[in-house]
Phi, psi and omega in degrees: 000328176293327178302322184283349177291338176258196181282349176064220183288351180274001180297340184283345183273124178269336178231166181299127183291348181266308181264347181055026180234304186287172180275127181282081183233016178231141175216159182259139180278343190244343178292149179296131185065039190294004179283354183295130180265128179230166176280173184300313182295318182289324180292325177291316180296324181289345184246027178301321179260005179228061190284356184249015174282157180258137186249148175239142182243130180274117182275352187114339179231319181221169174264135175245151181286140174222156174252157177294334175295321178297332181272000175101007181283141173235141179264124182254128176260150177067222182285155181281339180268174180053056184291137176236102187296139177258154177307148186289347184268024178289137184237134176240128178265125182224173182293343178268358179140192178253119192246134166274124183228161171257118189237136179241129173275162173277128183250022184282348179099342179255355182283342179093180180297152179307322179295324178293318179297320178295315182297322180289342174267014181062038176238128182264116184286148180283340178212161182260000182262290181228076187293133172238000179221142177213160176234141179289150175302328182297313181290327178292319176297317181299313179296319182302312181289319180295324178294328177291317187274320184256349183059029178288151178276164178297321180297314180298318180294316182295318179298326177295326177291318179299321182291340175290331175287312182205111184281359180253324191241022181292331175289321180295326182294333179295330184264355183285137177290330181286326183241102178281143177293124183259016179298315179302321179294317180295322178299316180294321181293320179294323179293318177296320181300313179302314185294314182292321178297321178297316179295320180297316182288342176267010178066025180286338177286348180264355182282125179299333180273358175085185184295330182298342180273007181294133181270159179303131178076005187288338182270359180275137176289131183269155176281119181293337186269342179285148180293125179224098182307136181087354183237310189218013183280148178288149181301138177078016182295333181295331183259021180296142179297159183305322182288348179249003182296332182295338178294337181248024180269154177258125180261120182242149178224126182251148177191162177241149180244124182254018176253332181278060181279163176227135177289163182279071178237140178059181180218169178297329180289319180282329183228073180286152176284155179271338188281326177058040179078021180272348183245238184267329179286140174298155174301121189297318183297312180293323181295314181290329174297318177297316182297315181293323182294322185250023185301325183271013179300136181289136180261101180287136178240122181272154176271006185273357184211168174279104188274065182281329185290311184290348180277346182278070186266356181256012182270130179279147180006103175245198186228137171241155184204160172239125183246164167285118190288333185266338186235007171060044178238148178287147180263143177299143176058027185237024177234138180203161179277149177251127184270328186217058182082191186272078184269152182298322185297330176283309184293326177300315183299313180295318182297310183292325177290330181292338180244006181298134178081359181284140177259011178289155183253348186226133180225140170244124187242122179250133181202138186290343174238035183295335181299331178256328183293323188281349189301311182244025186297323182283329173295319178293323181300322182291342178271349181270085180289341182276359178242114184274087180204140174219120180223138178278093185292330182295333184260320191255355183250135172238123185257136186219163177247135180306148187299319182289328182277340188300318182301339179283351180266167182282176188300318181301321178293319180297332179272325188270328188242024184274133173296324183293330186258355183263135183286150170077013181255354182061222180257025175298137181249347177076005184263018182305314181302325181297322179292321177293321178295324179300327178283327185270337186303323178300343179288341186302331182298326181258323184291337180292340179267354186275161169286168184299317182293315179297321179295316179300314181297320180295313181294321176303315182295317181288326176294323177296319178294321177301314178296321180299315180294325177293323182294314183289343179264358185300319183301312181293314184297318182289327176296315180294318180297322180293317179295331177282322188288322184297310176298323178296323177297323178293312183299312183292327178295317180291322178299319179293318179298317180297318180293316182292332178296327180277347183269322184099150185296324182295316179295316181298316180299319180295314181289325178298317178297321179295317181294316180296319179297320180291322178295328179279328183217110185293348177278349177288165179304134183271121181292343180270356187255143176288123182265312181254138180235056183290141169269096194304309185295315180299322181294317181293322177299321178294320179297317180296322178295320178296318179296319179296318179298321179295321179293320178296321179296327179274351180076025182246009181287139178294125180302330181287352181273354183233131174230108184068236179262008186249135175264156181302327180293326177293321179299314181296318179299318178297320179297321179293326176295318177296321178299321178297319181291333179295335181277349183281143176275089187258167176284169185297317182294325177289327177296318179297321179294320179295322179299318179295322178297318182295316180298322178295321180290325180298322178298320177293321182296325181297330178293327179275324183232080182302328183296341181291342179297318177295321181297316182290329177295317176299320178297317181298319179296319180296318179295325179296319179295321180290324184294335180297335180262001182250147180293330180235107181286160178125182182221143179294147181298330180287345180260002178291125181281125181272337179056057170289166183307323180295325178287328180294312184288339179274346182285160177303140184298328181294329182282325186252021183295336180264009182237079179286141178236119183290155181298325181296321179294319177298322179295321178300311181293325179303313181294320177295315180298318183299313179290320181298322181292317177298318182299318182290321180298321182276309188296306186296319183285329174297320178293320183294334178296321184275324185227055188292331182290323183267343183247025181297317179298321180294323178296315179296321178296319179296324178296319178296319179296320179299313182298319178296318179294324181291320176299321177296320178295324177299315180295311181294321181295326179294321181286318184272355183059046177242112184231006184294333181290342184294339179287334184250321180268081186280171176293132184264109177268167182299322182288342180281342184275083177208155180286188176295158182306138182296339178295349179300319182235160179294127182226084185296324181296321179296320179295320179297317179298319181292324178294320180296319181285339181055042180265151177292135183289127180238123180281129177253129178291163177296144178299154182298340181294342180260351184238284187300316186295332182253004186278345181263128183279141169265117184305330183277337186210055185295317185297312182294320183289332189246013181294320180297318181288332175295318178295318178297318177300317180297323179289318178298318177298318180296319178297319179298315180293320182297319180288326175296317178294323179298317178298316179296318180295318179298320178300314180293320182293322180295322175295320179294323180299311181296317180297324179295316180297322177293319178297317181294322177298318178295323177299320179289322178296327180292344179285342181293126179073013181291325177263143180277098180236147175285157177302131181166186184299322182296313179297319180296318180295315180295320179294316182297319181293317180298317181290326177294318178294323175297321178294325177297316178297320178292326177295320177295320177296321179293325178296326175296317180298319180293319182288329186256009185294338177270009176250083188296155179286163180128135183297129180266107179264141181299327181292346181266002183283123182284167182296324185260015179295318180296323180291323180295331180270010182285204182088199182288115184271006181082163181240166176297330179293319177297321180297318183290328177289313175065024182245111181200134181280148178291147183266356179210170179240144179278130179274341183237151178294152181283152180289169182275000178240177184293160186281008176081202185286175188229134168188146180297160184297329184296338182296318180292331184285340185234031179284079183262334183282000000 
């Protein structure tokens, strides 16, 4: 690089190598191989078509900057004859910097207005009256794309251009009388450029009635995969059976953004928007009329959720929006500013306008506070006379809470508004707005300083680009989603079959009827909800007390079972409670208190089992001998042996020969242990599923209690010859102590960890504590004993249905995408000849653009064909899924980050043109190869 600071290899030339006359002391900084030294005349001649390059002059020691204007170059527009000189202070902004140029218009009379001459030379004038500043189309395109990708502000981009001219004095140039700062002009030009490009891409230039005929939302890019009657719906969708109506449903997601704030600068009157409700933003005038009219509307707050959003009432102007929930795209006319937090009157307006005029019959609406928002939504709708819409929400609307937001709500919300538990939603998560906000949030740095109109236009433009990137990535994303969904459908189907096989047909039929009834009517019993909350041990203790009272009333109670006012069953229950406390990690003072409780209980126990006094004396002597070799004699309270009946019968016979335990007493503890074990398996593990991070110690303690209780049952069962419990209360290993599979609920942190580790996803079945242990009915208490497994069955069934629905939805959406691209291509072809123009350049230009856009739509359709060519047509029936289909679809399933990027080259090319109809059903090629079942 130091070599290039001098003349380099051109130092050997004494004269200009082109004219062989002049002195070779000028070179271009931007021409390829720009080190060539030419004379002044030759360098000017070489840049006739490159008038914005920067020139350097060799002084004999260093190179100095020069402009082509300094060398005498003039830029001529239009014809070369009839020159009409322009003032010398004309400035052109280009990607190489900000240039002072000498510019001449064509004055022959046929060249047109100066602004027309500039535009035909690919120069965008800063004004239409007497332009003295222009920007090249190249720099405007460059800034437009860079603003999408880097979210840089116009000021930052412009300053970078100035520094290319002079990295030392660009600040000084702002104050120079000779060089006026052209940033305001460039800012205005970029805003005009965005607006005109949006109109051009929406075919508004082809309308005979002009731009004024633009309809609301017409300039917004539509989601090709969402159902849009008249554009991409499958034939006969109106007559689809009820169980298939969800395939033609519109999934919406609402949310507010509290980062895209705007300072209190300018006003709508001083800075009006150019779009006027043609894009994603609602028409400002109509929107603000609605806001002012309903400003005093009461804001109902429900107790069913964490109402953090509606509490943000001190936040100045933020943004609310309604998105396509399944494909992460913004909806036309569904974005608006929030004046005083996330109020219903704002979100209602966006929601109703996003579905205004739709002939669809089914809607799924996701909103993080939907539990409170939906309560009076239809009553509010009837008060909005300025929104022409009527929809029967009780029949056609399903309200849900996004998966990531759902855990912050209370239990009722988790059961009523869960995507995982609601039928017909597939694997939709409702978090689409959050992904869109992540793309838009970096804009807040610049949009907060803008006036309202400029901010609206900027956000409209970026939302259009967001939709554009999602559209071009649809082929890849849907292919990946399909490849992921099919193996999951296989896994969940088998998991459900395995679980139902252990339950039996009668149980499955009963629960299936319960689930179907709840799906049809949410007021019916919920299969996912705990109905009975029995305290198992307490209930059995009460039953044993009732039985003892009945025996005493009949005069058949064993006299040895009662000492004073205490029955033997009470003694055993107290002992089990003390045993439970021994497993707790308590503080020293609590340990001392527990020791006193145990000693008091031992005195009572001695009255029932006098022989234990000798046993404990032997224990004390043994401990004393051990303590002589220890620095601190004694025994931990957790190691004190309580000698419950199960421990007595399990001890060596020589040790317990003086401690007889009657069979009735053993039976009492057996029944208590059996219930206690079930209670711990269900209670502790249900809690650990919800709060596993904070209740880990409690889970481990419960596992220890279970193992101790099971050992006691082994001892009692051997004596009583009772072994039926061994089929369900299995040995608890360390790996068995886990909650239900995490796939039951949305767990974004777990997904992030797995993506970082890049490990292959391995499905783990539910631990036996959720299946086998609860699968056997107790004739006396079936509901309480089997409630946990019913909930697990309902979740497994829900997972199976969601993946089946996801496959069906993807199949329908892929067909809609192709149909939409064909429809859009026809729409562009229809623009040809729409305006009555004479043969000439204008007609040719409009025709060429329409046909090019039609070709782009066909190219997008072809990219779908290439991406999906390995997904053969044919109805995919669950009964046809082979055993190894899920394994074939394994491997790296892709990440959410890859999905959001959506940039991936196709791996093959289509040899044949795609058909004019949708591509049919979807499944990877391996499915056909292994259809063995």
